[in-house]
C-alpha positions as CSV (number, residue, x, y, z in Angstrom):
1,X,27.6,-25.7,-15.3
2,X,29.3,-23.7,-12.6
3,X,27.2,-23.2,-9.5
4,X,27.1,-20.0,-7.5
5,X,29.1,-20.7,-4.4
6,X,27.1,-18.2,-2.3
7,X,23.8,-19.9,-3.0
8,X,22.3,-16.5,-4.0
9,X,21.7,-17.2,-7.6
10,X,19.0,-15.1,-9.0
11,X,18.9,-12.7,-6.1
12,X,19.7,-9.8,-8.4
13,X,16.4,-10.4,-10.2
14,X,14.5,-10.8,-7.0
15,X,15.9,-7.5,-5.8
16,X,14.5,-5.8,-8.9
17,X,11.1,-7.3,-8.3
18,X,11.1,-6.2,-4.7
19,X,11.9,-2.6,-5.7
20,X,9.2,-2.7,-8.4
21,X,6.5,-3.9,-5.9
22,X,7.4,-1.2,-3.4
23,X,7.5,1.4,-6.2
24,X,4.0,0.3,-7.3
25,X,2.7,0.6,-3.7
26,X,4.3,4.0,-3.3
27,X,2.7,5.2,-6.5
28,X,-0.7,3.9,-5.4
29,X,-0.3,5.5,-2.0
30,X,0.7,8.8,-3.6
31,X,-2.1,9.0,-6.2
32,X,-4.9,7.7,-3.9
33,X,-4.1,10.5,-1.4
34,X,-3.9,13.4,-3.8
35,X,-6.4,16.2,-3.7
36,X,-6.7,19.9,-4.7
37,X,-6.1,22.4,-1.9
38,X,-9.0,24.9,-2.0
39,X,-6.8,27.7,-0.7
40,X,-3.9,27.4,-3.1
41,X,-5.6,25.6,-6.1
42,X,-2.6,23.2,-6.2
43,X,-2.4,19.4,-5.9
44,X,-1.4,18.2,-2.4
45,X,-0.8,14.7,-1.0
46,X,-2.3,14.2,2.5
47,X,-2.8,10.7,3.9
48,X,-6.6,10.3,4.2
49,X,-6.1,8.6,7.5
50,X,-4.6,11.8,9.0
51,X,-7.6,13.9,10.0
52,X,-7.5,17.6,11.2
53,X,-8.5,16.2,14.6
54,X,-5.4,13.9,14.5
55,X,-3.2,17.0,13.7
56,X,-4.9,18.9,16.5
57,X,-4.2,16.2,19.0
58,X,-0.5,16.0,18.0
59,X,-0.2,19.8,18.1
60,X,-1.7,19.9,21.6
61,X,0.7,17.2,22.7
62,X,3.7,19.1,21.3
63,X,2.5,22.4,22.8
64,X,2.1,21.0,26.2
65,X,5.6,19.5,26.1
66,X,7.0,22.9,25.0
67,X,5.2,24.8,27.7
68,X,6.8,22.5,30.4
69,X,10.2,23.4,29.0
70,X,9.8,27.1,28.4
71,X,8.9,30.1,30.6
72,X,5.9,32.1,29.4
73,X,5.7,35.8,30.1
74,X,3.0,37.2,32.3
75,X,-0.1,37.4,30.0
76,X,-0.8,40.8,31.5
77,X,2.6,42.2,30.4
78,X,2.6,44.8,27.7
79,X,4.4,42.5,25.2
80,X,2.0,39.6,25.8
81,X,-1.0,41.8,25.3
82,X,0.3,43.4,22.1
83,X,1.1,40.0,20.6
84,X,-2.2,38.7,21.7
85,X,-4.0,41.6,20.0
86,X,-2.2,41.1,16.7
87,X,-3.0,37.4,16.8
88,X,-6.7,37.9,17.5
89,X,-7.1,40.5,14.7
90,X,-5.6,38.0,12.3
91,X,-7.7,35.1,13.5
92,X,-10.8,37.1,13.1
93,X,-10.0,37.6,9.4
94,X,-9.3,33.9,8.6
95,X,-12.8,33.0,7.4
96,X,-13.0,36.0,5.1
97,X,-9.5,35.3,3.6
98,X,-10.1,31.6,3.2
99,X,-13.5,32.1,1.4
100,X,-11.9,34.6,-1.0
101,X,-9.0,32.3,-1.8
102,X,-11.3,29.3,-2.3
103,X,-13.7,31.2,-4.5
104,X,-10.8,32.1,-6.8
105,X,-10.4,28.3,-7.5
106,X,-14.1,27.6,-7.7
107,X,-14.1,25.6,-4.4
108,X,-15.4,25.8,-0.9
109,X,-12.9,26.6,1.9
110,X,-12.4,23.7,4.3
111,X,-12.3,26.0,7.4
112,X,-10.3,23.6,9.6
113,X,-9.8,26.5,12.0
114,X,-13.4,26.2,13.3
115,X,-12.2,23.2,15.4
116,X,-9.1,25.1,16.7
117,X,-8.7,26.0,20.3
118,X,-6.7,29.2,19.9
119,X,-4.1,30.0,22.5
120,X,-1.3,32.6,22.4
121,X,1.7,32.8,24.6
122,X,5.0,34.8,24.5
123,X,7.9,32.7,25.7
124,X,10.9,34.2,27.5
125,X,13.8,33.2,25.2
126,X,16.4,34.9,23.0
127,X,15.3,32.8,20.1
128,X,14.1,34.8,17.1
129,X,11.2,32.5,16.3
130,X,7.4,31.9,16.5
131,X,5.2,29.0,15.6
132,X,1.5,28.0,15.3
133,X,0.8,24.3,15.8
134,X,-2.2,22.5,14.3
135,X,-5.1,23.2,16.5
136,X,-4.2,26.9,17.0
137,X,-1.5,26.8,19.6
138,X,0.6,29.9,19.0
139,X,3.9,30.9,20.6
140,X,6.2,33.9,20.1
141,X,9.7,33.9,21.5
142,X,10.5,37.2,23.1
143,X,13.7,37.4,21.1
144,X,11.5,38.0,18.0
145,X,10.0,41.2,19.4
146,X,13.0,43.6,19.0
147,X,13.6,42.1,15.5
148,X,10.0,42.6,14.4
149,X,10.2,46.2,15.8
150,X,6.4,46.9,15.3
151,X,3.0,45.3,15.2
152,X,2.9,45.3,11.4
153,X,6.0,43.1,11.1
154,X,4.7,40.9,14.0
155,X,1.5,40.4,12.0
156,X,3.4,39.3,9.0
157,X,5.2,36.6,11.0
158,X,2.1,35.4,12.8
159,X,0.2,35.4,9.5
160,X,2.9,33.1,8.1
161,X,2.9,30.7,11.0
162,X,-0.9,30.5,11.2
163,X,-1.0,29.8,7.4
164,X,1.1,26.7,7.9
165,X,-1.6,25.3,10.2
166,X,-4.5,26.4,8.0
167,X,-2.8,24.8,4.9
168,X,-2.3,21.6,6.8
169,X,1.4,21.6,6.0
170,X,2.0,19.3,9.1
171,X,-0.2,16.6,7.6
172,X,1.6,17.0,4.2
173,X,5.0,16.5,5.9
174,X,3.7,13.4,7.8
175,X,2.6,12.0,4.5
176,X,6.0,12.7,3.0
177,X,7.6,10.9,5.9
178,X,5.4,7.9,5.1
179,X,6.6,7.9,1.6
180,X,10.2,8.1,2.8
181,X,9.6,5.1,5.1
182,X,8.3,3.1,2.1
183,X,11.5,4.0,0.3
184,X,13.6,2.9,3.2
185,X,11.7,-0.4,3.6
186,X,12.2,-1.0,-0.2
187,X,15.9,-0.4,0.2
188,X,16.3,-2.7,3.2
189,X,14.2,-5.4,1.6
190,X,16.2,-5.3,-1.6
191,X,19.5,-5.7,0.2
192,X,20.9,-2.1,-0.1
193,X,23.6,-1.4,2.4
194,X,23.4,1.6,4.7
195,X,25.7,3.7,2.6
196,X,23.6,3.1,-0.5
197,X,20.4,4.0,1.3
198,X,21.9,7.2,2.6
199,X,22.9,8.2,-0.9
200,X,19.4,7.5,-2.2
201,X,17.7,9.5,0.6
202,X,20.2,12.4,0.0
203,X,19.2,12.5,-3.6
204,X,15.5,12.4,-2.6
205,X,16.1,15.3,-0.2
206,X,17.7,17.6,-2.8
207,X,15.5,16.4,-5.7
208,X,12.1,16.5,-4.0
209,X,11.8,17.1,-0.2
210,X,13.7,20.4,-0.1
211,X,11.9,22.0,-3.0
212,X,8.6,20.7,-1.5
213,X,9.5,22.4,1.8
214,X,10.4,25.7,0.1
215,X,7.0,25.6,-1.7
216,X,5.2,25.3,1.6
217,X,7.1,28.3,2.9
218,X,6.1,30.3,-0.2
219,X,2.5,29.4,0.3
220,X,2.6,30.4,3.9
221,X,4.3,33.7,2.9
222,X,1.6,34.5,0.4
223,X,-1.4,33.6,2.6
224,X,0.2,35.2,5.6
225,X,0.6,38.5,3.8
226,X,-3.1,38.3,2.9
227,X,-4.1,37.7,6.5
228,X,-2.0,40.6,7.8
229,X,-3.4,42.9,5.2
230,X,-7.0,41.8,5.9
231,X,-6.4,42.6,9.5
232,X,-5.3,46.1,8.5
233,X,-1.6,45.6,9.1
234,X,1.0,46.8,6.6
235,X,2.3,43.8,4.6
236,X,5.3,45.9,3.4
237,X,6.8,45.4,6.8
238,X,7.6,41.9,5.7
239,X,10.8,43.3,4.4
């Protein structure tokens, strides 16, 4: 019988078993962390070890770092006061909107916002952007103001960004990253080279991660419009 000169006889079979074991763990992790989102009625995957308090701490850390790099406008300026008013009106309607959405799905709203420490700043920048980090840290870049044009459009944007935090999309993305890491570990342990792993992760991105991200954006759009409307802003300005 001819011997394998590389001494790697049977490694192909071992590679398969390594992939099977990692796949089994990934499946267990995915199923054991699934739950139904009370606000959307859809199944979501959030690592049970990631609590809203953990998200809040991470959000605060990111916010503090951003604030050391950006220049906030004077909170007494007209633009800052207008943005602050829009945000406060939306925040006041969150419990009402969440209860209404949860009741449609026969569930109780989680009300993660009760632990938020809300803060609103307008940052001096040409960026056309805004964000709301977990924990309620909101920032609007001044470049968004002339694009939004009015308070109604600004309310739609803020409603969208706030909804991301309320729907815990950050925790969902962190869980997705954990699954990606499991996949990368499986590839490395099974002997895949870097090019093969990049190809697999590219397929994962187009086949799952990108549609998943688009779904989150749609959810934030829908809930954001409800928040804006509940705060008596015109959701038609979303256009």
